[in-house]
C-alpha positions as CSV (number, residue, x, y, z in Angstrom):
1,M,101.6,110.4,100.1
2,S,105.0,108.6,98.3
3,R,105.6,105.3,98.3
4,E,108.9,104.2,99.7
5,P,111.3,102.0,97.0
6,R,110.3,98.1,97.7
7,A,114.0,97.8,99.2
8,E,113.5,100.8,101.5
9,R,110.1,99.5,103.2
10,E,109.3,97.3,106.5
11,P,109.5,93.6,104.5
12,R,105.9,91.8,104.6
13,N,104.4,89.1,103.2
14,P,103.4,89.5,99.2
15,T,100.3,89.0,98.4
16,W,99.5,85.9,95.9
17,A,96.0,85.8,93.8
18,I,95.1,83.7,90.8
19,E,92.9,84.3,88.3
20,L,90.6,81.3,87.0
21,T,88.9,81.9,83.3
22,P,85.3,80.6,83.2
23,E,86.2,78.5,80.3
24,H,85.1,75.4,82.6
25,P,81.6,74.1,84.6
26,P,81.2,76.4,87.4
27,D,81.6,73.1,89.6
28,R,84.7,73.0,87.7
29,M,85.8,76.9,88.9
30,G,84.8,75.9,92.5
31,N,87.0,73.3,92.7
32,L,89.5,75.2,91.1
33,A,89.2,77.8,93.4
34,A,89.0,75.5,96.4
35,L,91.9,74.4,95.3
36,A,93.9,77.9,95.3
37,E,92.6,78.4,98.6
38,T,94.3,75.3,100.0
39,E,98.0,76.2,97.9
40,G,97.6,79.7,100.2
41,F,96.4,81.9,97.2
42,E,94.5,84.8,98.9
43,I,93.0,86.1,95.8
44,A,91.0,84.2,93.4
45,F,89.9,86.3,90.5
46,A,87.4,84.8,87.4
47,S,87.8,86.8,84.2
48,S,85.2,88.5,82.7
49,H,84.6,88.3,78.9
50,Y,81.3,87.8,76.7
51,F,82.6,84.6,75.3
52,N,82.8,82.5,78.4
53,R,80.5,82.1,81.7
54,D,79.4,84.6,83.5
55,P,81.9,85.9,86.1
56,F,79.5,86.7,89.1
57,V,77.8,83.1,88.8
58,V,81.3,81.5,89.0
59,C,81.9,83.9,91.8
60,S,79.2,82.2,93.6
61,Q,80.4,79.0,92.7
62,M,83.3,79.7,94.1
63,A,82.2,81.5,97.1
64,A,80.3,78.3,98.2
65,A,83.5,75.5,97.6
66,T,85.9,77.8,99.9
67,D,86.0,79.4,103.1
68,E,88.2,82.2,103.5
69,I,89.9,83.1,99.8
70,R,88.8,86.7,98.4
71,L,86.9,86.7,95.1
72,G,85.7,88.6,92.4
73,P,85.6,89.8,89.1
74,G,89.0,90.3,87.6
75,V,88.4,92.5,85.5
76,V,84.9,93.8,84.6
77,N,84.4,96.9,82.5
78,P,81.5,99.1,83.0
79,Y,80.5,99.4,79.4
80,E,78.9,95.7,78.7
81,T,77.3,96.5,82.0
82,H,75.7,99.7,83.8
83,P,78.0,100.5,86.6
84,V,75.0,100.6,88.9
85,K,74.3,96.8,87.8
86,L,77.9,96.1,88.5
87,A,77.7,97.9,92.2
88,A,74.8,95.2,92.8
89,Q,76.2,92.3,91.4
90,M,79.4,93.3,93.6
91,A,77.4,93.9,96.6
92,T,75.8,90.6,96.0
93,I,78.8,88.5,96.0
94,D,80.0,90.2,99.0
95,E,77.0,89.0,100.7
96,S,77.0,85.7,99.8
97,S,80.9,85.0,100.8
98,D,80.3,87.1,104.0
99,G,82.6,89.8,102.8
100,R,85.2,88.2,100.7
101,A,84.3,90.0,97.3
102,V,87.1,92.3,95.9
103,F,85.8,94.5,92.7
104,G,88.1,94.1,90.1
105,V,87.0,96.5,87.5
106,G,88.9,98.0,84.4
107,A,88.1,99.9,80.9
108,G,88.3,96.3,79.0
109,D,89.3,94.8,76.0
110,R,89.1,97.3,72.9
111,S,88.4,94.5,70.6
112,S,86.8,92.6,72.2
113,L,84.0,95.3,72.9
114,S,83.9,96.1,69.4
115,N,82.9,93.0,68.7
116,L,79.9,93.9,70.6
117,G,79.3,97.5,68.8
118,I,80.4,99.4,72.0
119,E,82.8,102.2,71.8
120,R,85.3,102.5,74.5
121,E,84.7,106.2,75.3
122,K,86.8,108.1,78.1
123,P,87.9,105.0,79.9
124,L,89.7,106.5,82.6
125,R,86.6,108.5,83.4
126,R,84.2,106.0,83.2
127,V,86.3,103.5,85.1
128,L,86.7,106.1,88.4
129,E,83.1,107.6,87.9
130,T,81.9,103.6,88.1
131,F,83.7,102.8,91.6
132,T,82.9,106.2,93.0
133,L,79.7,105.6,92.4
134,A,79.8,101.8,93.8
135,R,81.4,103.2,96.9
136,D,78.4,105.5,97.5
137,L,76.1,102.8,96.6
138,W,77.3,100.5,99.0
139,A,77.3,103.2,102.1
140,G,73.9,103.1,101.8
141,E,73.0,106.4,99.7
142,T,71.0,107.4,97.0
143,V,72.6,108.2,94.1
144,T,72.1,111.0,91.0
145,H,75.3,111.1,88.5
146,E,75.4,112.3,85.2
147,G,79.0,112.1,83.7
148,T,80.2,109.4,81.1
149,F,76.8,107.7,81.8
150,T,73.7,108.4,83.5
151,A,72.3,107.3,87.4
152,R,69.0,109.0,88.6
153,D,67.8,108.6,92.3
154,A,69.2,104.7,92.0
155,S,70.0,103.1,95.1
156,L,70.5,99.3,96.4
157,N,68.0,97.1,98.0
158,L,70.7,95.2,99.7
159,E,73.7,96.3,102.0
160,P,77.1,94.6,101.9
161,P,78.2,92.7,105.1
162,S,81.1,94.8,105.4
163,D,82.0,98.6,104.1
164,G,81.9,97.3,100.7
165,P,84.5,95.3,99.0
166,P,88.2,97.1,98.1
167,V,88.4,98.1,94.8
168,Y,91.0,96.9,92.2
169,V,91.7,98.5,88.9
170,G,93.1,96.8,86.7
171,A,95.4,99.2,84.4
172,Q,98.3,98.9,81.7
173,G,98.8,102.4,80.3
174,P,100.4,105.6,82.6
175,H,97.1,107.8,83.2
176,M,95.0,104.6,84.3
177,L,98.4,103.5,86.7
178,R,98.1,107.0,88.7
179,M,94.3,107.1,88.7
180,S,94.4,103.7,90.2
181,A,97.1,104.7,93.2
182,K,95.0,108.2,93.6
183,H,91.7,106.7,94.4
184,A,91.5,102.8,94.5
185,D,92.6,100.3,97.1
186,G,94.6,98.6,94.6
187,V,95.9,97.9,91.1
188,L,96.2,94.9,88.6
189,V,99.0,95.8,86.0
190,N,98.8,94.4,83.4
191,A,102.2,92.7,82.7
192,A,104.5,89.8,83.6
193,H,107.9,91.3,82.7
194,P,110.0,93.3,85.2
195,R,110.9,96.1,82.4
196,D,107.1,96.8,82.2
197,L,106.7,96.5,86.4
198,E,109.4,99.0,86.7
199,W,107.9,101.5,84.5
200,A,104.5,101.2,86.2
201,A,106.3,101.0,89.5
202,G,107.4,104.7,88.6
203,E,103.8,106.0,87.5
204,I,102.3,104.3,90.4
205,D,104.4,106.4,92.4
206,L,103.6,109.4,90.9
207,G,99.3,109.0,91.5
208,L,100.6,107.6,94.9
209,D,102.5,111.3,96.1
210,E,99.0,112.9,95.0
211,R,96.8,110.1,97.2
212,P,94.5,111.3,100.2
213,A,95.9,109.6,103.3
214,E,92.1,109.0,104.0
215,R,92.2,106.6,101.4
216,G,94.4,104.2,103.3
217,P,97.0,102.0,102.1
218,F,97.4,100.7,98.6
219,E,98.9,98.0,96.8
220,S,100.0,97.1,93.3
221,L,99.6,93.7,91.9
222,A,101.5,92.1,88.7
223,F,98.5,90.5,86.8
224,A,100.8,88.5,85.3
225,S,99.9,85.5,82.1
226,V,101.3,82.4,83.7
227,S,101.8,79.4,82.4
228,V,104.0,76.7,85.0
229,A,104.7,72.7,84.1
230,G,107.1,69.9,84.2
231,D,108.1,70.9,80.9
232,E,109.5,73.8,79.8
233,A,108.4,73.4,76.1
234,E,104.8,72.4,77.4
235,A,104.6,75.4,79.6
236,R,105.5,77.9,76.9
237,E,103.3,76.0,74.1
238,A,100.6,76.3,76.2
239,A,101.3,80.1,76.5
240,R,101.0,81.0,72.7
241,P,97.0,81.6,73.4
242,P,97.0,84.6,75.5
243,V,100.1,85.8,74.5
244,A,98.7,85.9,71.0
245,F,96.2,88.3,72.2
246,I,98.3,90.3,74.6
247,V,100.1,91.4,71.9
248,G,97.6,92.0,69.5
249,G,96.3,94.7,71.8
250,A,100.2,95.8,72.6
251,A,100.7,99.7,72.6
252,E,103.8,100.9,70.5
253,P,106.0,101.9,73.5
254,V,105.4,98.3,74.7
255,L,106.5,96.6,71.8
256,E,109.8,98.6,71.5
257,R,110.6,98.4,75.3
258,H,111.0,94.3,74.3
259,D,112.1,95.0,70.9
260,I,109.0,93.2,69.2
261,D,109.4,93.0,65.6
262,R,106.5,95.0,64.3
263,E,105.9,93.3,61.5
264,A,105.5,90.2,63.3
265,A,103.2,91.7,66.1
266,T,101.0,92.8,63.0
267,A,100.9,89.4,61.9
268,V,100.0,88.2,64.9
269,S,97.5,91.4,65.0
270,D,96.1,90.7,61.7
271,A,95.7,87.0,61.8
272,L,93.1,87.5,65.1
273,E,91.1,90.4,63.6
274,R,90.5,87.7,60.7
275,G,89.5,85.4,63.3
276,A,92.7,83.1,62.3
277,L,93.2,81.6,65.8
278,T,95.6,79.0,65.0
279,E,97.1,80.6,62.3
280,A,97.8,83.9,64.9
281,F,99.3,81.4,67.6
282,D,101.4,79.9,65.5
283,R,103.1,83.5,64.9
284,V,104.0,83.9,68.4
285,T,107.9,84.4,68.5
286,P,109.9,83.1,71.5
287,S,110.6,86.7,72.6
288,M,107.0,87.6,72.7
289,I,106.7,84.6,75.4
290,D,109.5,86.0,77.1
291,A,108.5,89.4,77.5
292,F,104.6,88.9,77.9
293,C,104.6,85.6,80.0
294,I,106.1,83.5,83.1
295,A,106.7,80.7,81.2
296,G,108.5,77.5,82.2
297,T,109.3,75.1,85.2
298,T,108.7,75.9,88.2
299,E,112.2,76.8,89.0
300,T,111.9,79.4,85.6
301,V,108.9,80.7,87.1
302,A,110.1,81.2,90.7
303,D,112.9,83.3,89.6
304,R,110.6,85.2,87.2
305,F,108.4,85.9,90.9
306,A,111.2,86.7,92.3
307,A,112.5,89.6,89.7
308,A,108.7,90.9,89.5
309,L,108.6,90.9,93.4
310,E,111.1,93.9,92.7
311,H,108.6,96.2,91.7
312,V,105.1,94.9,92.6
313,D,103.7,94.3,96.2
314,G,102.2,90.6,95.1
315,I,101.4,88.6,91.8
316,V,98.3,88.0,90.5
317,V,99.1,84.4,88.4
318,G,96.9,84.6,85.4
319,S,95.8,82.9,82.2
320,P,96.9,80.5,80.8
321,L,98.3,78.7,84.5
322,G,99.7,76.0,82.5
323,P,99.0,72.4,80.1
324,D,97.2,71.1,83.5
325,L,95.3,73.4,85.5
326,E,95.4,71.5,88.5
327,D,99.2,70.9,88.6
328,A,99.5,74.6,87.2
329,V,97.9,76.0,90.5
330,E,100.0,73.4,92.9
331,R,103.4,74.7,90.7
332,A,102.5,78.5,90.9
333,S,102.0,78.1,94.8
334,E,105.6,76.0,95.1
335,A,106.9,78.4,92.6
336,L,105.9,81.5,94.6
337,D,106.9,80.0,98.3
338,R,110.3,79.4,96.5
339,A,110.3,83.3,95.0
340,T,110.0,84.1,98.5
341,S,112.4,82.0,100.3
342,R,115.0,82.9,99.1
């Protein structure tokens, strides 16, 4: 099954999603999700990092504060938590939200996992085995699994109110992108620049060529770092922290694709490893912000959204959103409207 080029496909409304980072109390996260729903976003992802609040607790609060928006972790990894437990947590969110859950799952950040003494072994197999097992559990099966993890006679003492949440895989490398297109319901492409998204679309198409027909539709979403504000300089300044972490984990081909100076990138990475966060953020260059974040005024961001949509089926407006969160949610929604009305 090969996906047609976007220009040759029937027009459709792109999917609009947002990432809310649980660095804020659950009540505020619920309020932000409610605002996102009012502004027309269709999915709200709660990001998952060990140093922030628990994404599943936050998702419960977001579910209680909203009526229609889909929600879920964006993204959890199957190393910190056993995959059977992840399946149970997702089933619980699906139950409490009346079938609105979305399972965002990926291999996790290597540096964050190393902080916990966890080796990220065989990431592609681990992710695939995780959501394959979860689907079986959501279908009411008792499962035994021997692979990158072990489960014996495991089952869930609850049933999701639907067929189980759709699976969206967080991906950046070629093999994870292809696997997502072949087996998952969607992919969250960890990129913001059209150059990266165009490359990713080619890898996704290779996976779609091998996708079984019974798997049904598939969509690709750009999981893009976005910073929008009324003042461009303020928006770009707010982009420094997430861009630093993106640069610190960027593969050599990605840096080369954007002509990012290797020494400058290494300086950012070294500062992060030493825990010198202020230094790392200060070492982020304008070219790094251009490559790894959609940052600027509403109009600037709208232009970048339109360029991204040449290669994906929708956009996740990701962290940091902007210097003022509520204002950024509203501006991002306006930018998405402008991007699709041209």
